[in-house]
Structures are given as structure tokens and as C-alpha cells.
C-alpha positions in Angstrom: 21.4 -0.3 1.0 18.9 -0.7 -1.9 15.4 0.8 -1.2 12.5 2.3 -3.2 9.3 4.2 -2.6 6.2 5.5 -4.4 3.6 7.7 -3.7 0.4 8.1 -5.5 -2.0 10.9 -4.3 -5.7 11.5 -5.2 -6.8 7.9 -5.2 -10.6 7.4 -4.7 -11.3 4.7 -2.3 -14.1 2.5 -3.7 -17.2 1.9 -1.8 -16.3 0.5 1.7 -12.9 2.2 1.7 -9.7 0.9 3.1 -9.0 -0.8 6.6 -5.7 0.2 8.6 -3.8 -1.6 10.9 -5.0 1.0 13.4 -8.6 -0.2 13.0 -9.6 3.0 11.2 -11.8 2.6 8.0 -10.7 5.3 5.4 -12.9 6.6 2.7 -12.9 9.2 0.2 -9.6 10.7 -1.6 -6.5 9.0 -0.4 -2.8 9.0 -0.7 -1.0 5.9 -0.9 2.8 5.3 -0.1 5.0 2.1 -0.6 8.4 1.8 0.7 10.5 -1.2 0.3 14.1 -1.9 1.5 16.5 -4.6 0.3 17.7 -5.0 3.9 14.6 -6.3 5.4 12.9 -7.7 2.2 9.7 -5.9 3.4 7.4 -3.5 1.6 5.4 -0.9 3.9 2.2 0.5 2.8 0.5 3.6 4.2 -2.4 5.4 3.6 -3.7 9.0 4.5 -6.6 11.4 3.6 -5.4 13.5 0.6 -3.4 16.3 2.0 -3.6 15.0 5.8 -0.4 14.9 7.9 -0.8 11.5 9.4 -0.1 8.3 7.7 -1.7 5.1 8.8 -0.6 1.7 8.0 -2.5 -0.3 5.6 -3.8 -3.5 7.0 -1.5 -6.3 6.4 1.3 -4.3 5.9 4.3 -5.0 5.9 4.6 -8.0 3.8 7.6 -9.8 2.5 8.7 -8.7 -0.9 11.7 -9.8 -2.7 12.8 -6.9 -5.0 12.3 -3.5 -6.1 10.1 -4.5 -9.2 7.9 -6.7 -6.9 7.3 -3.8 -4.6 6.3 -1.6 -7.5 4.0 -4.4 -8.6 2.6 -4.5 -4.9 2.1 -0.8 -4.8 0.2 -1.0 -8.3 -1.9 -3.8 -6.8 -2.8 -2.0 -3.5 -4.0 1.0 -5.8 -6.3 -1.2 -7.4 -7.6 -2.5 -4.3 -8.0 1.0 -2.9 -10.1 2.1 -5.9 -12.3 -1.1 -5.3 -12.9 -0.7 -1.8 -14.7 -3.1 0.3 -12.6 -2.5 3.3 -9.6 -3.1 1.3 -6.4 -4.5 2.9 -3.0 -5.4 1.4 -3.6 -7.7 -1.4 -2.0 -11.0 -1.2 1.8 -11.4 -1.8 1.4 -13.6 -4.6 0.3 -11.0 -7.1 4.0 -9.3 -6.6 6.6 -9.8 -9.4 9.2 -12.2 -8.9 12.8 -11.4 -7.6 15.2 -9.7 -10.3 
């Protein structure tokens, strides 16, 4: 089974923070984690306050994701969305890289 994951720590959320699937609005310094598996073709994105123990699901996650490069592109897009704030959710999946 092919899988990949990325964690970026210490991302400062823009004004308005990010929205989670649990209906929590997170602001301040956050950690962002993306996991992708080829088996289900989904990218799962979670966020937490930096240094916390509980991860929360970013609103809109999981998202269909055809490949490891696409999941990395999605992770990078999530970082941009978090930095922009405005109650950020998972960016539209069309921004991901093509399969392959």
C-alpha cells in the first residue's frame, strides 16, 4: 500500500482562522497534517494548535486525491489557506496536481 504524509508546524492562521469539521474555529499558531493513501484515493487534513495533543479535521476533509504529488500540492494549498484565514476550509480539489 502506498501512502504519504506531511506535517507543517508553526503556521500562523490569518484573521478569522480555520474551520474544523467539529465546528471549532482555530486561530493563532497551528500545525497542519495531511495523510494520503493510494488505497482509498483520499487526502485527510487535520489541524491543531501548535503543541496540542488533539488533532481536528479541517472542514471539507477528506478530499479525493489521485496521487502522492497531488496530495502534496493539496497540503501546500492548505498552508496558503490557513495563512489567509477567513474561516479557511479545505481548498477546492481542482488545485491539486494531476495523477502521476
